[in-house]
C-alpha positions, 0 to 999 in steps of 0.5 A, a space after each residue: 656276344 656282340 649283343 650283350 649290351 643290347 640285352 643289358 638295355 632290355 633287362 628288368 628286375 625280373 631278369 636278375 639272378 635269384 641270388 641277387 634278388 634274394 639279397 635285394 628282397 631283404 631290403 625291398 621288404 623293409 621300410 626302404 622298399 620304394 627306394 630299393 626297387 627304384 634303385 634297381 630299376 634305375 640302375 638297369 636303365 641308367 648307370 652313373 655311379 659306383 653302385 648302379 655300375 655294380 648292378 649293370 656290371 654284374 648283369 653283364 657278366 651274368 649274361 656273358 656266362 649264360 651265353 658261354 654255357 649255351 655255346 659250350 652246350 652246342 659244342 658238346 652236342 657236336 662232339 
């Protein structure tokens, strides 16, 4: 799990989970489209506030969840 921070730095909008993308799509397809997509891209690259920190924290735990599932699968394979 040491490299989650590195993976977090390399994320793009397309790496977001479907659930989060559905929520954001509601706003991306509206008149604030440019601002929302810019916000998501900015928050994945640079975190400096409550809202951008939320997306980065969400993705941190999502990446951790994915890694734990892979590890659990590996453990079960050896049992």
